[in-house]
Structure formats: C-alpha cells, structure tokens
Backbone as CSV, one residue per row, in Angstrom:
resi,resn,N_x,N_y,N_z,CA_x,CA_y,CA_z,C_x,C_y,C_z
1,MET,-44.009,5.110,11.953,-42.310,4.622,12.073,-41.629,4.418,10.980
2,GLU,-42.496,3.634,10.012,-41.819,3.769,8.430,-41.137,5.137,7.765
3,LYS,-42.064,6.175,8.287,-40.902,7.234,8.037,-39.977,7.711,8.846
4,THR,-39.959,7.447,9.815,-38.911,7.622,10.844,-37.607,6.591,10.176
5,ARG,-37.889,5.426,9.995,-36.717,4.593,9.536,-36.248,5.241,8.220
6,ALA,-36.859,5.687,7.452,-36.461,6.047,6.175,-35.546,7.336,6.292
7,ASP,-35.813,8.187,7.222,-35.121,8.964,7.503,-33.844,8.899,8.186
8,GLN,-33.780,8.006,8.736,-32.770,7.492,9.627,-31.716,6.937,8.312
9,ALA,-32.396,6.205,7.522,-31.699,5.755,6.462,-31.077,6.360,5.503
10,GLN,-31.658,7.516,5.265,-31.071,8.421,4.479,-30.015,9.114,4.350
11,PRO,-29.241,9.489,5.654,-27.742,9.668,5.469,-26.992,8.641,5.687
12,ILE,-27.193,7.550,6.110,-26.415,6.331,5.927,-26.344,5.718,4.488
13,VAL,-27.260,6.098,3.638,-26.798,5.683,2.291,-26.048,6.864,1.434
14,LYS,-26.811,8.294,1.977,-25.780,9.248,0.998,-24.366,9.071,1.680
15,GLY,-24.106,8.823,2.596,-22.538,8.661,3.276,-22.174,7.439,2.626
16,TYR,-22.534,6.456,2.148,-22.205,5.046,1.692,-21.786,5.476,0.136
17,PHE,-22.741,6.201,-0.456,-22.402,6.662,-1.981,-21.334,7.614,-1.836
18,ALA,-21.249,8.587,-1.158,-20.154,9.557,-1.067,-18.815,8.910,-0.710
19,SER,-18.994,7.743,0.042,-17.536,6.918,0.430,-17.162,6.693,-0.878
20,ILE,-17.928,5.897,-1.622,-17.895,5.090,-3.123,-17.207,6.511,-4.189
21,PHE,-17.617,7.599,-4.222,-17.393,8.279,-4.787,-15.735,8.799,-4.552
22,ALA,-15.404,8.970,-3.216,-14.068,9.347,-2.650,-13.150,8.234,-3.139
23,ARG,-13.406,7.028,-3.292,-12.779,5.818,-3.669,-12.722,5.527,-5.463
24,ASP,-13.757,6.096,-5.530,-13.352,5.400,-7.174,-13.284,6.635,-8.441
25,PRO,-12.422,6.957,-8.569,-12.535,8.022,-9.730,-13.506,8.007,-10.628
26,ALA,-13.987,6.556,-11.344,-14.548,6.406,-12.467,-16.097,6.707,-12.187
27,ALA,-16.420,6.541,-10.956,-17.607,6.821,-10.574,-18.333,8.312,-11.229
28,ARG,-19.599,8.094,-11.823,-19.786,9.099,-12.445,-21.338,9.914,-11.814
29,SER,-22.139,9.033,-11.355,-23.141,9.758,-10.494,-23.975,8.475,-9.529
30,TRP,-24.409,9.072,-8.901,-25.225,7.959,-7.856,-26.040,7.057,-8.589
31,PHE,-26.806,7.210,-9.340,-27.621,6.613,-10.292,-26.645,5.202,-11.028
32,ASP,-25.588,5.597,-11.526,-24.654,4.798,-11.964,-24.169,3.629,-10.757
33,ILE,-23.814,4.048,-9.815,-23.431,3.164,-8.547,-24.514,2.573,-8.352
34,ALA,-25.856,2.808,-8.013,-26.822,2.186,-7.698,-27.278,1.113,-8.785
35,THR,-27.224,1.077,-10.043,-27.833,0.388,-10.920,-26.614,-0.470,-11.495
36,LEU,-25.523,0.193,-11.888,-24.403,-0.884,-12.505,-23.196,-1.147,-11.766
37,TYR,-23.112,-0.850,-10.518,-21.928,-1.609,-9.529,-22.461,-2.960,-8.719
38,PRO,-21.518,-4.068,-9.731,-21.881,-5.527,-8.469,-21.530,-5.089,-7.477
39,GLY,-20.366,-4.597,-6.772,-20.117,-4.835,-5.679,-21.011,-4.014,-4.724
40,VAL,-22.061,-2.947,-5.329,-23.057,-2.251,-4.438,-24.288,-3.395,-4.449
41,HIS,-24.453,-3.966,-5.279,-25.492,-5.103,-5.504,-25.351,-6.042,-4.556
42,ALA,-23.838,-6.985,-4.298,-23.683,-7.536,-3.585,-23.869,-7.590,-2.050
43,LEU,-23.447,-6.102,-1.615,-23.765,-6.009,-0.390,-24.869,-5.815,0.022
44,ALA,-25.566,-5.105,-0.842,-27.011,-4.740,-0.397,-27.831,-6.232,-0.373
45,LEU,-27.457,-7.437,-1.047,-28.034,-8.506,-0.969,-27.367,-9.381,0.574
46,HIS,-26.271,-9.097,0.319,-25.944,-9.566,1.713,-26.500,-9.226,3.049
47,ARG,-26.577,-7.769,3.124,-27.690,-7.307,4.248,-28.659,-8.201,4.575
48,ILE,-29.489,-8.278,3.312,-30.715,-9.372,3.586,-30.197,-10.738,4.099
49,ALA,-29.328,-11.154,3.576,-29.019,-12.494,3.623,-28.435,-12.813,5.101
50,HIS,-27.857,-11.632,5.396,-27.118,-11.786,6.795,-28.465,-11.384,7.861
51,GLY,-28.896,-10.984,7.575,-30.377,-10.655,8.812,-31.048,-12.087,8.664
52,LEU,-31.105,-12.643,7.661,-32.117,-13.964,7.594,-30.962,-15.225,8.228
53,TRP,-29.951,-14.704,8.558,-28.892,-15.768,8.849,-28.890,-15.843,10.372
54,ARG,-29.178,-14.380,10.920,-29.173,-13.986,12.228,-30.188,-14.631,13.058
55,HIS,-31.159,-14.597,11.935,-32.614,-15.070,12.901,-32.973,-16.348,12.473
56,GLY,-31.829,-17.094,12.016,-32.142,-18.554,11.993,-32.836,-19.010,10.590
57,TRP,-32.883,-18.483,9.686,-33.097,-18.876,8.374,-32.258,-19.098,7.402
58,ARG,-31.445,-20.130,7.826,-30.444,-20.444,7.421,-30.524,-20.768,5.747
59,TRP,-31.408,-21.636,5.503,-31.836,-22.029,4.061,-32.172,-20.887,3.344
60,ALA,-33.296,-19.764,3.581,-33.448,-18.791,3.170,-32.131,-17.874,2.755
61,ALA,-31.206,-17.533,3.542,-30.022,-16.709,3.654,-29.129,-17.243,2.488
62,GLN,-28.907,-18.911,2.862,-27.961,-19.275,1.772,-28.529,-19.208,0.243
63,ALA,-29.945,-18.942,-0.163,-30.637,-18.888,-1.168,-30.077,-17.193,-1.773
64,VAL,-30.160,-16.704,-0.576,-29.911,-15.172,-1.113,-28.641,-14.968,-1.625
65,ALA,-27.618,-15.712,-0.919,-26.245,-15.359,-1.112,-26.113,-16.131,-2.503
66,ARG,-26.513,-17.256,-2.952,-26.594,-17.912,-4.293,-26.947,-17.056,-5.194
67,LEU,-27.886,-16.293,-4.884,-28.553,-15.574,-6.052,-27.596,-14.529,-6.351
68,SER,-27.261,-13.884,-5.103,-26.053,-12.732,-5.367,-24.984,-13.181,-6.261
69,ARG,-24.316,-14.310,-5.634,-23.325,-14.872,-6.576,-23.704,-15.042,-7.951
70,PHE,-24.718,-15.491,-8.275,-25.254,-15.726,-10.098,-25.477,-14.436,-10.479
71,LEU,-25.610,-13.382,-9.904,-26.181,-12.029,-10.577,-24.795,-10.648,-10.363
72,THR,-23.877,-11.299,-9.428,-22.903,-10.314,-9.383,-21.254,-10.828,-9.237
73,GLY,-21.165,-12.413,-9.439,-19.997,-13.234,-9.468,-19.186,-12.702,-8.169
74,ILE,-19.872,-12.593,-7.044,-19.141,-12.498,-6.109,-19.831,-13.055,-4.971
75,GLU,-19.273,-13.825,-4.073,-19.840,-14.842,-3.000,-19.288,-14.450,-1.757
76,ILE,-20.462,-14.116,-1.022,-20.220,-13.404,0.551,-20.983,-14.344,1.096
77,HIS,-20.254,-15.071,2.371,-21.199,-15.990,3.174,-22.115,-15.352,4.101
78,PRO,-23.483,-15.827,3.815,-24.640,-15.139,4.522,-24.070,-14.688,6.225
79,GLY,-22.829,-15.846,6.845,-22.375,-15.486,8.136,-21.216,-14.344,8.325
80,ALA,-20.984,-13.921,7.333,-19.951,-13.071,7.616,-20.169,-11.817,7.827
81,ARG,-19.639,-11.068,8.977,-19.952,-9.660,9.173,-18.945,-8.593,8.494
82,ILE,-19.873,-7.818,7.938,-19.174,-6.519,7.234,-19.748,-5.308,7.908
83,GLY,-18.668,-4.607,7.751,-18.940,-2.961,8.671,-19.830,-2.006,7.576
84,ARG,-19.713,-0.955,7.854,-20.035,0.324,7.230,-19.182,0.554,6.249
85,ARG,-19.935,1.249,4.978,-19.284,1.606,3.653,-18.192,0.361,3.245
86,PHE,-18.723,-0.493,3.132,-17.750,-1.581,2.659,-17.937,-1.334,0.895
87,PHE,-16.595,-1.479,0.520,-16.693,-1.007,-1.092,-15.994,-2.194,-1.691
88,ILE,-16.654,-2.937,-2.713,-15.652,-3.988,-3.600,-15.935,-3.471,-4.998
89,ASP,-14.531,-3.189,-5.400,-14.288,-2.581,-6.979,-14.245,-3.581,-7.583
90,HIS,-14.994,-3.629,-9.055,-14.997,-4.539,-9.849,-15.499,-5.915,-9.580
91,GLY,-15.025,-6.548,-8.286,-15.703,-7.230,-8.229,-15.560,-8.623,-8.078
92,LEU,-15.476,-9.305,-9.724,-15.743,-10.679,-10.043,-14.616,-11.216,-9.387
93,GLY,-15.294,-12.356,-8.605,-14.325,-13.437,-8.229,-14.134,-13.118,-6.664
94,VAL,-14.562,-12.335,-6.093,-14.346,-12.181,-4.652,-14.920,-13.155,-3.822
95,VAL,-14.201,-13.774,-2.743,-14.919,-14.773,-2.131,-14.596,-14.059,-0.693
96,ILE,-15.688,-14.186,0.355,-15.823,-13.933,1.565,-16.291,-14.940,2.418
97,GLY,-15.355,-15.531,3.143,-15.911,-16.782,4.178,-16.981,-16.644,5.288
98,GLU,-16.977,-17.685,5.839,-18.475,-17.666,7.009,-18.059,-16.911,8.064
99,THR,-16.889,-16.812,8.650,-16.343,-16.080,10.060,-15.420,-15.112,9.799
100,ALA,-15.372,-14.623,8.557,-14.740,-13.387,8.164,-15.741,-12.346,8.849
101,GLU,-14.628,-11.430,9.202,-14.892,-9.960,9.564,-14.299,-8.746,8.789
102,VAL,-15.373,-8.034,8.626,-15.017,-6.882,7.930,-14.735,-5.583,8.659
103,GLY,-14.135,-4.627,8.914,-14.593,-3.665,9.670,-15.149,-2.433,8.784
104,ASP,-15.090,-1.430,9.064,-15.609,0.045,8.747,-14.609,0.618,7.385
105,ASP,-15.299,1.254,6.317,-14.561,1.586,5.433,-13.564,1.183,4.278
106,CYS,-13.639,-0.632,4.072,-12.525,-0.935,3.716,-12.977,-1.413,2.384
107,THR,-12.214,-1.471,1.863,-11.976,-1.826,-0.026,-11.481,-2.908,-0.324
108,LEU,-12.155,-3.775,-1.249,-11.610,-4.951,-1.683,-11.711,-4.866,-3.223
109,TYR,-11.018,-5.483,-3.907,-10.660,-5.341,-5.318,-10.910,-6.805,-5.980
110,GLN,-10.917,-6.996,-7.484,-11.484,-8.433,-7.643,-10.523,-9.251,-7.546
111,GLY,-10.952,-10.557,-7.361,-9.968,-11.845,-7.094,-9.842,-11.823,-5.622
112,VAL,-10.341,-11.031,-4.934,-9.694,-11.118,-3.465,-10.586,-12.521,-2.730
113,THR,-9.758,-13.165,-1.705,-10.267,-14.177,-1.174,-10.040,-13.940,0.319
114,LEU,-11.271,-13.823,1.292,-10.648,-14.165,2.654,-11.232,-15.270,3.044
115,GLY,-10.153,-16.280,2.963,-10.153,-17.677,3.135,-9.957,-18.326,4.446
116,GLY,-10.635,-19.447,4.643,-10.108,-20.355,5.770,-8.907,-21.391,5.521
117,THR,-8.457,-21.804,6.667,-7.290,-22.604,6.665,-7.528,-23.851,7.413
118,SER,-8.635,-24.207,7.692,-9.278,-25.181,8.770,-10.821,-25.400,8.125
119,TRP,-10.857,-27.088,8.592,-12.435,-27.751,8.260,-13.377,-27.551,9.678
120,GLN,-12.771,-26.975,10.515,-13.060,-27.196,12.022,-14.352,-25.832,11.909
121,ARG,-15.663,-26.390,12.790,-16.205,-25.260,12.899,-15.777,-24.281,14.087
122,GLU,-15.249,-23.581,13.674,-14.745,-22.493,14.664,-14.073,-21.347,13.878
123,LYS,-13.708,-20.183,14.188,-13.258,-18.805,13.828,-11.919,-19.284,12.753
124,ARG,-12.344,-19.332,11.706,-11.359,-19.867,10.695,-10.760,-18.688,9.483
125,HIS,-11.510,-17.654,9.466,-11.360,-17.075,8.406,-10.732,-15.476,9.049
126,PRO,-10.547,-14.808,8.207,-9.412,-13.272,8.886,-10.111,-12.458,9.510
127,THR,-10.053,-11.201,9.880,-10.720,-10.444,10.508,-9.757,-8.838,10.048
128,LEU,-10.515,-8.394,9.499,-10.022,-6.820,8.776,-10.475,-5.780,9.767
129,GLY,-9.500,-4.911,10.137,-9.909,-3.578,10.732,-10.592,-2.629,9.865
130,ASN,-10.445,-1.511,10.326,-11.239,-0.199,9.518,-10.146,0.115,8.610
131,ASN,-10.509,0.556,7.460,-9.738,1.375,6.466,-8.572,0.573,5.853
132,VAL,-8.770,-0.912,5.756,-7.998,-1.746,4.960,-8.251,-1.763,3.677
133,VAL,-7.301,-1.810,2.847,-7.416,-1.994,1.368,-6.632,-3.369,1.067
134,VAL,-7.325,-4.362,0.229,-6.877,-5.494,-0.352,-6.837,-5.194,-1.524
135,GLY,-5.639,-5.640,-2.219,-5.460,-5.302,-3.913,-5.664,-6.469,-4.632
136,ALA,-6.145,-6.311,-5.745,-6.746,-7.193,-6.726,-5.823,-8.583,-6.559
137,GLY,-7.065,-9.975,-6.634,-6.170,-11.335,-6.518,-5.276,-11.666,-4.871
138,ALA,-5.500,-10.918,-4.251,-4.666,-10.860,-2.789,-5.699,-12.135,-2.350
139,LYS,-4.704,-13.028,-1.504,-5.532,-14.122,-0.675,-5.024,-13.757,1.139
140,VAL,-6.097,-13.793,1.727,-6.037,-13.420,2.929,-6.484,-14.859,3.870
141,LEU,-5.509,-15.685,4.265,-6.079,-16.950,4.926,-6.086,-17.097,6.555
142,GLY,-6.780,-17.704,7.033,-6.759,-18.313,8.337,-7.368,-17.144,9.025
143,PRO,-7.317,-17.748,10.577,-7.881,-16.556,11.566,-6.946,-15.513,12.036
144,ILE,-6.296,-14.263,10.943,-5.598,-13.725,11.227,-6.336,-12.320,11.286
145,THR,-5.662,-11.365,12.039,-5.830,-9.934,11.959,-5.192,-9.092,11.345
146,VAL,-5.520,-8.289,10.485,-5.290,-7.256,9.387,-5.614,-5.543,10.234
147,GLY,-4.790,-4.952,10.793,-4.691,-4.293,11.677,-5.531,-3.025,10.754
148,ASP,-5.732,-1.839,11.523,-6.827,-0.562,10.770,-5.477,0.104,9.588
149,GLY,-5.848,0.243,8.628,-5.557,1.222,7.697,-4.188,0.315,6.874
150,ALA,-4.196,-1.099,7.383,-3.061,-1.744,6.655,-3.502,-1.679,5.076
151,ARG,-2.650,-2.205,4.007,-2.677,-2.202,2.939,-2.099,-3.718,2.567
152,ILE,-2.839,-4.723,1.634,-2.343,-5.782,1.069,-2.243,-5.685,-0.364
153,GLY,-0.639,-5.900,-0.670,-0.915,-5.667,-2.551,-1.066,-6.733,-3.399
154,SER,-1.328,-6.267,-4.529,-1.873,-7.519,-5.462,-1.329,-8.446,-5.585
155,ASN,-2.273,-10.027,-5.407,-1.740,-11.094,-5.521,-0.814,-11.750,-4.465
156,SER,-0.797,-10.879,-3.287,-0.208,-11.210,-2.363,-0.976,-12.435,-1.788
157,VAL,0.008,-13.303,-0.808,-0.781,-14.128,0.104,-0.665,-14.383,1.486
158,VAL,-1.417,-13.596,2.078,-1.225,-13.461,3.631,-1.699,-14.557,4.604
159,VAL,-0.778,-14.903,5.599,-1.334,-15.902,6.379,-0.947,-15.676,8.133
160,LYS,-0.212,-14.508,8.272,0.104,-14.001,9.426,-0.362,-12.734,9.874
161,ASP,-0.403,-12.306,10.945,-1.236,-10.867,11.133,-0.413,-9.951,10.610
162,VAL,-1.157,-8.763,10.595,-0.774,-7.537,9.858,-1.029,-6.388,10.823
163,PRO,0.166,-5.749,10.882,0.104,-4.497,11.932,-0.561,-3.678,11.163
164,ALA,-1.073,-2.654,12.256,-1.681,-1.575,11.725,-0.742,-0.550,11.094
165,GLY,-1.662,0.053,9.659,-0.525,0.960,8.901,0.062,0.385,8.133
166,ALA,0.725,-1.325,8.053,1.730,-1.875,7.297,0.871,-2.183,5.942
167,THR,2.046,-2.121,4.945,2.018,-2.964,3.625,2.767,-3.857,3.486
168,VAL,1.897,-4.952,2.943,2.177,-6.226,2.771,2.193,-6.820,1.323
169,VAL,3.390,-7.559,0.901,3.383,-7.807,-0.486,3.969,-9.040,-0.576
170,GLY,3.894,-9.631,-1.861,4.846,-10.779,-1.845,3.833,-11.936,-1.434
171,ILE,4.574,-13.515,-1.760,4.142,-14.537,-1.575,5.245,-15.401,-0.848
172,PRO,5.092,-15.642,0.415,3.963,-15.344,1.503,4.346,-13.855,1.835
173,GLY,3.526,-13.008,1.983,3.035,-11.629,2.192,3.971,-11.479,3.148
174,ARG,4.894,-10.400,3.185,5.640,-10.007,4.103,5.632,-8.417,4.253
175,VAL,5.884,-7.728,5.721,5.360,-6.566,5.863,6.630,-5.824,5.651
176,VAL,6.327,-4.522,4.550,7.190,-3.713,4.030,7.768,-2.484,5.241
177,VAL,9.003,-2.421,5.541,9.435,-1.245,6.401,8.589,-0.062,6.219
178,LYS,8.507,0.340,7.461,7.961,1.624,7.330,8.780,2.669,7.274
179,ARG,8.406,3.920,6.600,9.838,4.966,6.442,10.209,5.636,7.560
180,GLY,11.472,5.557,7.790,11.766,5.962,9.059,12.849,7.419,8.737
181,VAL,14.202,7.411,9.795,14.968,9.113,9.284,15.942,8.252,7.685
182,ARG,16.087,7.341,7.658,17.206,7.068,6.456,16.429,7.070,5.229
183,GLU,14.850,6.429,5.519,14.100,6.602,3.854,14.200,8.128,4.061
184,ARG,13.921,8.834,4.844,13.257,10.344,4.584,14.689,10.823,3.763
185,SER,15.620,10.504,4.307,16.661,11.380,3.999,17.413,10.738,2.666
186,ARG,16.964,9.251,2.570,17.385,8.798,0.921,16.481,9.428,-0.112
187,ALA,15.276,9.853,0.371,13.906,10.217,-0.525,14.831,11.566,-1.011
188,ALA,15.269,12.530,-0.143,15.395,13.690,-0.170,16.570,13.653,-1.118
189,LEU,17.579,12.929,-1.005,18.984,12.953,-1.612,18.444,12.294,-3.242
190,ALA,17.681,11.372,-3.141,17.394,10.743,-4.437,16.487,11.977,-5.392
191,GLN,15.745,12.870,-4.631,14.889,13.704,-5.763,16.187,14.820,-6.123
192,ARG,17.125,14.957,-5.079,18.249,16.261,-5.465,19.068,15.585,-6.538
193,ILE,19.057,14.392,-6.662,19.901,14.254,-8.155,19.132,13.309,-8.906
194,GLY,17.916,13.592,-9.131,17.156,13.075,-9.959,16.647,11.813,-10.170
195,PHE,16.635,10.885,-9.034,16.040,9.834,-8.695,14.756,9.603,-8.004
196,GLU,13.702,10.577,-7.847,13.053,10.763,-7.139,11.973,9.798,-6.813
197,ALA,11.507,8.904,-8.097,10.770,7.669,-8.552,11.569,6.564,-7.472
198,TYR,12.768,6.515,-7.268,13.287,5.478,-6.776,13.239,5.612,-5.020
199,GLY,13.093,6.918,-4.492,13.055,7.080,-3.519,11.989,6.452,-2.749
200,GLN,10.712,5.836,-3.680,9.609,5.095,-3.207,10.172,3.701,-2.958
201,ALA,11.304,3.073,-3.227,11.450,1.986,-3.199,11.190,1.219,-1.718
202,ALA,11.154,1.810,-0.791,10.749,1.102,0.402,9.347,0.463,0.573
203,GLN,8.568,1.182,-0.422,7.334,0.508,-0.350,7.082,-0.551,-1.484
204,MET,8.060,-0.737,-2.197,7.972,-2.138,-3.220,9.236,-2.319,-3.245
205,PRO,9.658,-3.602,-2.645,11.023,-4.610,-2.460,11.314,-4.919,-3.814
206,ASP,11.639,-3.879,-5.038,11.847,-4.252,-6.396,13.824,-4.219,-6.207
207,PRO,14.103,-5.243,-6.615,15.960,-5.508,-6.362,16.383,-4.270,-7.098
208,VAL,16.013,-3.854,-8.390,16.861,-2.833,-8.840,16.468,-1.416,-7.914
209,ALA,15.418,-1.402,-7.540,15.520,-0.200,-6.397,16.198,-0.364,-5.304
210,GLN,16.269,-1.378,-4.641,16.947,-1.821,-3.551,18.267,-1.568,-3.809
211,ALA,18.995,-1.808,-5.098,20.086,-1.666,-5.307,20.576,0.196,-5.340
212,ILE,19.694,0.795,-6.149,19.989,2.231,-6.218,19.747,2.959,-4.739
213,ASP,19.235,2.231,-3.952,18.999,2.726,-2.734,20.326,2.656,-1.855
214,ARG,21.279,1.456,-2.243,22.326,1.383,-1.605,23.287,2.369,-2.201
215,VAL,23.242,2.698,-3.295,24.035,3.686,-3.911,23.867,4.997,-3.255
216,LEU,22.258,5.470,-3.105,22.101,6.457,-2.759,22.604,6.684,-1.178
217,ASP,22.297,5.332,-0.369,23.070,5.625,0.844,24.748,5.956,0.862
218,HIS,25.252,5.251,0.067,26.927,5.381,-0.006,27.231,7.244,-0.353
219,LEU,26.305,7.729,-1.329,26.520,9.083,-1.623,26.131,9.794,-0.509
220,GLU,25.311,9.686,0.207,24.762,10.266,1.256,25.866,10.365,2.360
221,GLY,26.629,9.349,2.683,28.150,8.998,3.504,29.046,9.787,3.049
222,VAL,29.051,9.664,1.356,30.333,10.474,0.926,29.992,12.069,1.007
223,ASP,28.717,12.594,0.933,28.429,13.899,0.986,28.254,14.333,2.554
224,ARG,28.156,13.547,3.603,28.360,13.843,4.910,29.837,14.028,5.374
225,ARG,30.720,13.154,4.747,32.124,13.035,4.958,32.947,14.456,4.175
226,ILE,32.615,14.689,3.087,32.927,15.776,2.551,32.756,16.892,3.432
227,GLU,31.312,17.275,3.646,31.070,18.151,4.548,31.973,18.537,5.914
228,GLN,32.349,17.253,6.221,32.942,17.340,7.604,34.232,17.433,7.513
229,LEU,34.795,17.134,6.526,36.402,17.587,5.954,36.333,18.827,5.603
230,CYS,35.581,19.478,4.803,35.682,20.958,4.398,35.475,21.765,6.000
231,GLU,34.544,21.322,6.870,34.445,21.964,8.096,36.138,22.063,8.859
232,GLU,36.369,21.024,8.868,37.385,20.599,9.475,38.783,21.916,9.041
233,LEU,38.767,21.359,7.563,39.739,22.558,6.770,39.690,23.997,7.293
234,ARG,38.042,24.451,7.192,37.806,25.786,7.567,38.449,26.257,8.928
235,GLN,37.976,25.415,9.690,38.405,25.356,11.305,40.196,25.782,11.723
236,ALA,40.906,25.067,10.673,42.174,25.061,10.542,42.577,26.311,9.885
237,GLY,41.883,26.980,9.061,42.269,28.296,8.588,42.772,27.963,7.346
238,VAL,42.395,26.807,6.346,43.043,26.571,5.103,41.792,27.133,4.414
239,PRO,42.432,27.822,3.388,41.571,28.824,2.472,41.204,27.928,1.422
240,LEU,39.750,27.443,1.122,39.250,26.388,0.264,39.377,26.703,-1.215
241,SER,38.817,27.991,-0.988,39.087,28.413,-2.721,40.168,28.517,-3.342
242,ALA,41.175,28.995,-2.331,42.498,29.504,-2.935,43.410,27.921,-3.406
243,LEU,42.977,26.887,-2.373,43.645,25.498,-2.688,43.009,24.735,-3.732
244,LEU,41.552,25.224,-4.097,40.967,24.535,-5.365,41.373,25.016,-6.527
245,GLU,41.869,26.682,-6.490,42.450,27.201,-7.620,43.999,26.792,-8.030
246,GLU,44.603,26.619,-6.918,45.864,25.828,-7.244,46.131,24.720,-7.981
247,GLY,44.880,23.907,-7.311,44.893,22.410,-7.795,44.537,22.549,-9.491
248,THR,43.714,23.630,-9.981,43.362,23.692,-11.054,44.330,23.908,-12.069
249,GLU,44.955,25.137,-11.208,46.340,25.820,-12.001,47.178,24.411,-12.189
250,ARG,47.605,23.424,-11.398,48.684,22.778,-11.347,48.436,21.584,-12.449
251,GLY,47.058,21.552,-12.828,46.429,20.469,-13.937,45.910,19.127,-12.991
252,ASP,46.437,19.049,-11.622,46.364,17.687,-11.023,44.748,17.840,-9.829
253,GLY,44.221,18.835,-10.212,42.922,18.536,-9.339,43.251,18.409,-8.024
254,GLY,44.593,19.103,-7.443,44.732,19.394,-6.019,44.992,18.100,-5.635
255,VAL,45.176,16.731,-6.024,45.200,15.732,-5.600,46.837,15.079,-6.239
256,ALA,47.719,14.497,-5.193,48.631,14.212,-5.931,48.784,12.464,-5.691
257,GLY,49.497,11.870,-6.581,49.426,10.316,-6.480,50.588,9.877,-6.898
258,ASP,50.923,8.327,-6.292,52.209,7.788,-6.628,51.978,7.413,-8.029
259,GLY,52.726,7.985,-8.980,53.090,7.830,-10.017,51.572,7.940,-11.214
260,VAL,50.838,8.315,-10.630,49.461,8.636,-10.931,49.130,10.285,-11.528
261,THR,48.996,10.621,-12.641,49.108,11.843,-13.007,47.047,12.149,-13.493
262,ALA,46.902,13.448,-12.825,45.712,13.491,-12.984,45.785,15.085,-13.522
263,SER,44.782,15.345,-14.749,44.733,16.532,-15.563,43.608,16.691,-15.874
264,ARG,43.086,18.202,-16.059,41.703,18.316,-16.474,41.475,18.843,-17.878
265,SER,40.484,18.009,-18.500,40.519,18.425,-20.090,39.866,19.817,-20.139
266,ASP,39.616,20.395,-21.549,38.663,21.614,-21.428,37.509,21.559,-20.842
267,SER,36.877,20.174,-21.075,35.525,20.208,-20.779,35.268,19.987,-19.222
268,GLY,36.311,20.293,-18.721,36.524,20.273,-17.324,36.484,18.896,-16.482
269,ARG,36.461,17.767,-17.098,36.723,16.547,-16.547,37.766,16.083,-16.276
270,THR,38.022,15.379,-15.657,39.228,14.898,-14.684,39.475,13.430,-15.258
271,ILE,41.104,13.739,-15.805,41.574,12.671,-17.118,42.420,12.084,-15.995
272,VAL,42.720,10.707,-15.961,43.730,9.694,-15.044,44.523,9.283,-16.193
273,ASP,46.010,9.575,-16.205,46.785,8.791,-16.807,47.834,7.590,-16.279
C-alpha cells in the first residue's frame, strides 16, 4: 500500500515542480526548489495543517500554521482550501485567510493578502479560479470571486468580483478593457509609425499612453478619409499623379488659400507665409 501511494504521488510532485519551472525563470534545479523556496515549504506545511484541520485537530493545525509563518514569513490559515500546483513566488508577507479558496495553477507574489471584510463566522474571504495571477502587494478582500485566468496588478486593492480573463489595476481595482477591434487597429498603426510600445496602453491606464492613443485614433481617421478621397478622385477620373506634380510645380503644394501662400523648401517641407 505504501509503495502504491508513493507511485501515485510521484507524478503529482513532478508536475508541481515542472509548473514552477514554467513560472519562475530563476529556478535552477529541483533540489533548489525543494530546499530554498519558502513558498514550496509553506504549501507543504499547509497541506499538513489543512489535513489536521479537516479531522478536527484544530490546535495542532494552528500550531503547524504558526510554525510555517515563523519559518517562511507566509501565513496561510489551516482552513483555507488551496488547489493543485499553487505557487507563491518570493512569498514574504503573503496572508491567506480562513475561508479563502484558491483554484489550480494560481500564482501569488510577495505581500499579497487574501483577506476578509467581516468579523462574522461565514464566508468572508475571496475565491480565486484557476490560473489566476496576483501581483506583489495586491489586496483581494471580501467574499468576492476572481474568474479563471484573471490578472491582478501589483499593489491593487480589489473588493469586487473580477470576470474571467480580465486584468485589474489600481486602488480601488478596476477592470481594464479587453482588446477589441479598435485596440488592434490602434496597435497596428502605432507599430507602423514607431510607437509600438504605446499600443499596449489598454493594458495599463497610463495618462500619457492614453493621450497618445487618442492621437493614434485621430491619425487613423485621417488615413481613412484620405484613402476615401483618393478613391473618389480615381473614380472621377482625376489623375492624382499629375495633380500632385502640378501642385509641386506651382509651389503651393496643390492647395489654394485665402491670402495664404504655401511653398516647398528645397528640403521638401511645406512653408506657410
């Protein structure tokens, strides 16, 4: 029987270590993970404490949890329910409350709190779905639900439900709009004119990035109007190449103004007098 249990545990342990390698590029070997990672130690001790808690050995469970906090700097209440392949990276200052529930393949970073907002003996801590990532210093408070695949930014304070696949940032936490047709066209235009980095602004509401997004939206509209105008001129039989050459020869860029003279310098720039 013991051999059977060991055989069953072996692929589970291997899968857990493999998941850590996938999420932590600093991981060098299985031995390093097993001996040097406080998040791994805290989870192992929590499994023991949670088993004692479920069997009614409440004092012993609390004692193991306190030992874990002393050794790792991570506090997980023995009543918390933790899924498979749970990983706490760095770990110092992480607090997980009694009625918290964490799904499979979740990742927490240092300083994260899964806390309660009530003193009542009821469900008062958050529930995290599968594949959730909570950034350093974030606070997820109350009996809320964080959907599968959600991302919570560092130092955010989340007190409302988070839909699956969403990214939450800020205090209080707010859901960042997912990328749609406008965001994709904006990113393509940004990449074309050299502002590719700002094309990611929808993922992080930075005011400068938002301002550049508005400029990109305007440029996109101008491009569409120019293309539409050129198409109408072609359909009307206007030779666009001849028109542009005529405007260059006149020195007015092909545009007439009321009392305004436009000319081109040798460098090709338009100068307005």
